[in-house]
N, C-alpha and C positions, 0 to 999 in steps of 0.2 A: 455169614459170608467169610470165606477163607481169605486170610491176609496174603498179600503178594508183594514181591519186589520185582522190579524190572532191571535187567542187566544188559548193557551194551558191550560189544566186543569188537576187536579187530578180526577181520576175516581174510585179509589180503597178505600174502607172504612178504611183500615189499614194505609192510608196516609192522611186521612182527618185531617184538623185542627179544633179546637173548633169553632162551629157555621157554619161550611161548610157542604154542601151536594155534592154528587158525580157530577162531571162535565160531559160534553158531548164530551170529548176528544179534538180534534182540531176543532175549530169553526171559521167560516168566518163571520165577521161583516161588514155590509155596512156603508159607511161614506158619508154624504151629503156634499153639497157645502160649508156649514158653519163649517165643521169639526165635526158635531154631528153624533153619532152612530144611525143608523136607525133601524136595525133589524139583527137577525141571519140569514144569507143567506143560510148557510149549516153547518152541524156538522158531524164529522167522525162517531160518535157512535149513531146518530139518529136512533131510532127504532131497535137497535141491543142489544143483550144480552152480558154482560161482563162475562162470566163464566170462568172457568178453565184456561188455560195458555195464554200467550201472543204470542204464536207461530202460528202454522198452523192449529188451530182448525177451526170449521165451520165459526165462526165470525172473527177470527183473521188471517185468511189465506191471502196470497198475492192475490190481486184482490178484497178482501173484503174492509171493511172500519174501522172495530173496531181497536182502538188504546188505549192502557192502560197507564195511567199516563203520558201523553205527557207533561211533566212539562217544557220543554224548546224546542224552535223551531228555525230553520233558514230557509230562503227561498232563492232560486237562480234558475234562468232559468225555471220558471214554475213548480218547484218541492219544496215541503215542506219537510224538514228533521226534525224529532222529536226523542227525547229520549223516551224510555219507562222506567220510574223510578221504578224499581222493584228489588227484591233481586237477581234475575237473569236478569240483565239488557239487553236491546237491543236498537237498533236504527232502525227507519223505514223511508222510503221515500214514500211520497204521491203525487199524481198528484194534483196540485193546482186547476185545473179546476173542479174536481169532488170529491176530497179527497179520491180517491181509493188508497189502499196500493199497491205500486209498488214493494217494496222489504223490507225485514226485516233481520237484522243480529245481533247476540249476541255481546255485548260489552266485554264479557269475565270478567266482574266485577259486582259489586253491586251498585244499585241506581245511574245510570247516571243522572246528573242534568244540564248538559250544553253541547251544540253542536256547533262546529265551522266547516264551510265549507271553504276550501281553496285549490286552485290548484288541483281540482279533488280528494281531500282527505278529509274525514270527521274525526274530532277529537271529542271524547266524554269523558268528565270528569266523572269517576266513583267515586262518593262521598264516599261511605262506604268502598270500597276496596282500595281507595286512589291511583288509577292509571288512565292512559289515554289510551283509545283505539284509534288505528289508522286504519281506514277503507277506502279503496279506493272505488271509484264509477265511473261509466260511464253512462252518460245520467241520467235516473231516477233509475238506478239499483245499489244498494250497493253490493260490493263484500264481501268476507269473511275477518274477522279480520286478520291483518298481524302483529300487534305488540301491546303489552301492555307495556307502558313506566311507570316506577315507580322510586321514590327516597324516600324510607321509612323514616319516622321521627315521632316525637310526640311533645307534648307541655304540659304545666303545668295545664291546666284546666280539671278537672275530667269529664268524660263522653263525652267531646267534642274533646279532643286532645289526646286520648289514642293511636292513630295511625294517619297516613296520611289520609287526606280527600281532594281529588282534587275537587275544586268547580267551576273553570272557566278557560278557555283557551283564549288567546288573541294573535293575530299575531302582529309582529313588521315590520316596513318598511325595516329592514335589514335581512328579510327572516328567522327569528326565531319565536318560539312560546313560550309564557309565560304561566305558569300554577300556579294558586293560590292554595296553600296547606293550608287549614284552620287548619288542625291538627298539622302541623309541623312548623307553623309560618314562612313560606317561600314562595317566588315566584321563581319558577325554570324556567330557560331559556333553551330551547332545540333548537338545529339546526335540521331543517327538510331537509333531503337529499334524492335525488331520487324522482321518480314520480310513481303514481299508485301503483301497487302491489310491486314495488321496494322501495317505500318511507319508511324511517325510522327516528325515533327521537333519537337524541344523546344529553345527558345532557352537557351543555356548562358552565353555571354559575348559581348562586343563589343570590337573594336578601333576606337577613335575617332580619326579623322583630322582635320587642321586644317580649319576652315571654308572651303568653296570648293574642296576637293580634287577632288571628283567621282571617287571610286574606280571604275575600270572593270574591269580584269583583274588577276589575281594569279598568283604563283608561290610555291611552298613548297619550301624546301630544309631538310630536317631540321626544326628548330623555328623557323627564320627565315622570316618571311613578307614578301614583296615585293609591293607594291601600287602600280600606276601610276595617277596622277591624270589623267583626261581633261581636267579643267578647269584644273589648275595646272601640268601638264607636269613633275611631279616623280615620282621613284620613292621610295616611303616604305617604311621598314624597321622591322619589328616582331619581337619575340622572344617565344615562348610560354614562360612561366614560371609554374609553380604553378597552372595553369588559367586564367591571365590573359594579356593581351597587353601587353607593355611596348614603348613606342615608342622606337626607337633614334635615328632621325633621317631625313633625306631628302636626296636629291641630284637635280640636274637631269638629264634624260635626253638633252639635247643640249648642245653647246658653242656658245653664242650668238656667240662670237667667230669661228666658222668661217663666213666670208662666202661660201663656195662653195655653201652651202645657204641658201635664203631664209627670213626670218622674217615675210614680208609677209602670209602667210595663217595665222599663228599656229602654236602647238604643241599638237597634240591627239593624244596617244598612244592607241593602240587595243589591240593584242594584245601580250602578253609571253610568253616561254617560255624555260626553261632549256635549255642544251645537254645532251647525254646524260650527260656527266661532271659536270654541275652547276657547272662552273667559269665559264661565261659566261651572261649573260642577254641575250637578244635583245628589242628593243623596236621596234615599228612606230609611226611618228609621222606622222599625217596633217597637212595644211597644210604642214608642213616637207617632207613627202614623202621620208622617210628611214627607214633602219633603223639603230638604234644598238645597239652591243654593249658591255656593261659587264662588268668583272671582278668576279665574286662568289665567287671561289675560297676566300676566307677565311671564308665564311659556312657555317652548317650543322653545325659541330662542337659537341659538348656542352661542351667546355672547352678552354682553351689552356694556356699555361705556368703552372704553379703552381695549376692548377685554376680559373683565371679564365675566365669565359665569353667565347668568341670573338665579337667584335662589329666586325669590320673593315667599313668602309663600302664599298659598291659604288663602282667607279671606271670612268669612261668609257674604253673602249679605242679605239673607232673609230665613225664615223658615215658612212654612204654614202647616195647617192641610191637610192631604192627601185625605180627603173626605170619609174615611172608616176605616176599621180595617185590619192591617197587610199588608202594601204595599210591595208585594214581588217583583214586577217588574214594569217597565214603559217604554214607548217609547215617543219620541218627533217628531212631524211633524211640521217643521218650514217654515215660509215665503212662504206659498202656496198662490196662487192667490185667492183661494176660501175661505181660513180660516184666513184672515187678517195676523197677525204676527205668527200664528201657534197655535198648540194645544199640550197639555201634557195629555197622557192617562195613568192612574195609575191602575194596577191590584191589587185591594184590596181583598186579598184572603179570609179572615175570614168573611167579610161582603158580599161576593158573588156579587161583582159589579166592573165595570170599571168606575172610576171617570174621567171626562173630564174637563180640565182647559184651559182657554184662556191664551196665552202668549202675553204680552204687547210689545210695541215698544222697550222697554229696554231688552227684552228677558226673563223677569221674569214672573212667573205664577201669575194669580189673586188669591186673598185670598180665594175665594169660587168657587166651580166647576160650570160650566155652564150646566152640565148634569151628571146624575147618571144612568148608564146602568146596569141592572141586568143580571148576568151570573154566573153560579155556579162554585165555586172553581177556579177562574182564577189565573194562576201561571206565565204566560208569555204573553206579548202582543207585536207584531211586525207589522210594516207596510207591506202592500202587495208590491211585487216587481213591 
């Protein structure tokens, strides 16, 4: 069976970044035995007009294929779930086999930018309205919205923190859900109780970050939470103890003394992800246009010598150019039989390409990409299930 990657993209001119052109919605990319991208196998919006609403018009109807601004994706059980990042946001389910739209449900908020599928419930983070939509589903069919969870707040950075901005949701092993609120400088933890249409989110605790952090994306290793600040350029470290979040500290995600990479356009981290073995944390950095890798091998254990809690700080291992402009998202495919030690795929939004890097035996990416694959406005890249 051919390997695949799924790519989401911006399709609406009002959401375009400098240098980008409208994308093709949800695209399926073929991957060869060496981990290289071969071609676009299919696109949801191929040959279709993007007119008028994102609802049940002739192109946007259920059973059609048109999807608007599918900026974030999740895949499970032969179904692709995508947000439609619009002022009146929605989520859609698509059949992975042919990209036909199986269902569409409003998120009840504005500009959903993240989707999480867990236990037959979909969670969508509405960025502009600052809340999280809870949508049950059965098979490939999304049901109606059953809850909007919100914990309003604000921060000190004008135009970015005037109100709450939910940016990502993340499940925990102890059956709660974390929500990164860029506008309020918090990570909120919700208990998810019930199933299906009876599921509900209840606020349990919050991890408070320094003012002006702008928490965007998160990674969880055991009880250690790593949160990247879009606005401050730091990686913040918390530990879950007794139901609360203890802040351990923070480290920069780049080495500013490295003059090979520019600081002229700022440091704006986007996505973070742990390696499969949990020893390394990858960070995409916009503006700087780089990928940083930090050593987090000492995190995640319950205790160290003498029973003391392990709290080793993350440490920067390497930082490389990302192969393009504005790395919004990436995915890692590791230790495959066909691709050596694995591949790193970076969605470089403003340069309209996915850059492919080889991973070495040490788990670190090579300094130069092995491939540049052109695709318009890529916002998210995930491996096929």
